[in-house]
N, C-alpha and C positions, 0 to 999 in steps of 0.2 A: 819485529813485526809481522812477519812472513809466517804463516801457519803451516803447519806439517802437510805434505802433498798427501791428500785424500785417496782413496781407491778411485780407479776411473769408473765413471759412471756408464751404465748400459745405455746403448741409444736408445731413444725414444721413438717410437713410431710415428712417422711424418703423415701427417694428416693431408688429405687433398687439398689442394688451395681451391677454395670458394669464388667462384665468378662474383664480380662486383655486379650487384643489381641495384640501379636505382629505382625505388618505388615510385609510381605515377600517380598513385592515388592512396587513401588512406586505407582502404580495402587491402591493396596489395603489400603495404606498409605492415599491416595486421599479419597477412598470410606469411611475410619472411619471417617475423617474429617467432609466429607459432612453429615454422620450420625448424628455426635455429634451437627453440626449446626443445624440439622432439627429437633432435640430431642425439641427444644426451639426458633419456629421460632420468636417469639416476641422480641426476645433479638437482640439488634443492634450488628451489626458486624462492628469491625473496618477495614476499607479497606486503608492500606497505599499508600500515594501519591508518585509519582515517585520522587525520589531523585534529587535535583539539581546535574549537572555534577561540578565533582571538579576542581576549578580553584586556581592558586597561588595568593598570597596575592601581589598587585604591590608592585614593589622596593619603598623604601621610598623618597621623594622628598629632605628631608633634612636629612645627616647623620651625627650625632652628635659625635659618638665614633669611629673616622678615626683611622685606624691602622697607627702606625708610624714604620720606619724602623730602628728606634734608639735602640741602646742595652739597657738592664735592664727591657724589658716587664715581666710583671708578670706572674706567672704560669698558669692563668686563660685565658689568652689573644687568646692562641691557640685556645681554645675551642669556645671561641666565633668567631673566624676568621674560623673555621671548619664551624660552624653552618651557617655563612653567605655565605660560599661560596658553601655549599649543598643545601640552598635554592636557591641561582641564578641559580645553574645546573639544579635545579627541574623546574624554570622557564623556562629557554630555552629549555628544552625538552618538557615542555608543549607547547610552541611556536610552536615547530617544529613538534610536533604529530597533533595540529589543522591545520597548514598549509599542511600537507600532508593528512590530512581527508577533508580541502576544495577543494584541487587539484584531489581527488579520486571522490568527489560529483560532479565537474565539468567535468571530464570526463565521468562520468556516465549520466548526463544530455546530454552531446553531444552524446553519444551512442544511447540514446533515440530517439534524434531527427533524429539522422542518420537512425535509423531502422524506425521512422515513415515517412521519406521522402521515403525510399523504398518500404513500404506497399503502399504509396499513389500513386506512379508510376506504381507498379504491380496492381493496384485496377484500374488505368487509361486506362493502357494497356489493361484489360481484358475488361472494360468498351467499349473500341475501339471496339474491337472483337465481341462482342454482337451485338454492334452496326450495324458493317457491316453484321454480319448475318441476323439480322433484316430486313437491307434493301434488301438483297439479296432474303429473301424470300417474302417480299411485290414485288420486281419486278418480280419473278416468279410468283406469284399471279396475277400481271397485264399481263403479256406475256400470261399465260394460259387464262384470260378472253378475251383477245383479239383474241386469237385462236378461241376460242369458238363462239365469235361473228361472226368473219368469217365464220365460219362454220354454224352457225344457223341463217342466217339474216331473212328467213322468220318468224320464231317463236320468236317474241320479247315480248310477255307475260311473254314466261319463262325464258328470259334473263334478265327481271327486278329482278324477284324473286330469280334468281342465285347472282346477283350483290348485291342486299340488304344482302344475306347472308354473302358474301365474305365481306361487309363494317361491319357488326357485329362482324365478327370474327377479323379483322384488329384492330377495337375498343378495342377488349377483351385483344388482345396483348399487346396494348398501355396500358390498366389500370392495368397490371398486376405489382406488385411492386416489385423492383428488389433490394432483401435484400443484395445483395453483393456492393451497393454504399457506405457503410461505409467503410472506410479503415481497412483491418486486420493488426493487428501487427505483425511484423517478430522477432521472440524471438531468442536467440542464434547466433547473429551476432557479 
């Protein structure tokens, strides 16, 4: 049973003993774990995957041991019945919980859609208001230009220069990008 003596192992380098630190808070515990991981960065760290949600096994398609109502059942029959009943109640509770979860998810999606519609309506309303203001400004400029034209009919060279400046101003206003075009979501409704 004795194995052949193997070659002597070279002595392993001794690691410095780490002082025992008792964490006083969750943050300190997390810090200690990170320090321990960073001592040896080459070592692989197992990352647990998300556990699958528990689901009861489906009811059997064919039941072999059907309970009878006749007298003379053995002493173990009640325990079998109790176990089957518990499993069935658990399955029904699971189905009820899943139906409730689905209902809540649907309600949440409807609420999101409703909030999105409200936000889009508000954005459209504000867009119309901005457009009206823009049109009023342009109309006021046009009126101002016409007034200047009527006052300065002899000096046409000056009029050209001012009209070109006004055209450039109106182009700049049109080129300004409106960042409020995107709908803003309404929260808490």
